[in-house]
N, C-alpha and C positions, 0 to 999 in steps of 0.2 A: 543232691541228696549226698548223706556220708555215709558210709558200708564198708566192711570191716572184708577185705574178698584173698584166699591164700591162692597163689600163683605157681606154679611150678616151675623149677629154676631156668630151662629154658625158652619158659614163655616171659617170665620175667626178665630174661636177660634180651631177649629181642627186643619187646618194647622199650630197655633203658638204648638198647642199640639206638633205637629210631626216634628216644627221647633225642638224640646226643646226636644225631647226624644230621635230625632237622629244625635241630635246635630250637624244640619244641618244650615246654610243659609235658611230663609224665602222663600228666591227671587229663590233656589233653589225648597223646598219644595211643592211650585207652582208650578214651569216648570216640577217638576216629576210628577205631582197630574197630569196636564191639560196632560202629553204629554200619560199618560194610558189612562185618559178619549180619550183620540182623537183616539188612538189603540181600544180600545173595540169592539165597534162597527161595526169595519173591520173585526173582528172574524167570521168564521162562527158560526150560531148558533145552527147547531143540534151538541147535545154530541157525546164526542167521544163513539167507544160501546167500553163495558167490556168482556174483552179476558181472560177466561181462560184455564192455559195453564196446558195440564196434566202433572203430574209426576212417572216416572215410578218407579214401586214399586217394587225391587230385594225379592218376595217371596221366602221360602225356598221351594224347588224342593220337591213335593209330599201334601202342604199345598194347601187345598183349598180356594181359598179368600172366598165364597159363603159358607165356613161353620164355618167360624172364632167365629162367637156365640157359637160356637159350642163346639168347640176347649177350651173358654174361660170358658163353662158353665162347663166343664170336668176338667181342673185346678185348680177352685175354690174348684170343688166338690173334687176330688182328698187332697190339702190344708185343706178343711176341717175336710176328713176322718182322715188325721194325727191329725189336733191340738184335733179332740174328743179322739182321742187312748191315747194321753198320762198324 
């Protein structure tokens, strides 16, 4: 359908830039932007809830995950003792 439409300068400049940037005809860019605008209000305004999916870790048997910092401290102390002995 042919129609005459008066656009504000900033809107026309934006559409022309998009047309050049995406190498598409001006008419196609205008239609795509209008379609996006028509469908944006129909979506639910509620945000999608963020879900955390836990990752199952496979720790070596005998290592208590609550004492990993203690294990790290022991390993650092052994490294330090080995460096200072040399």
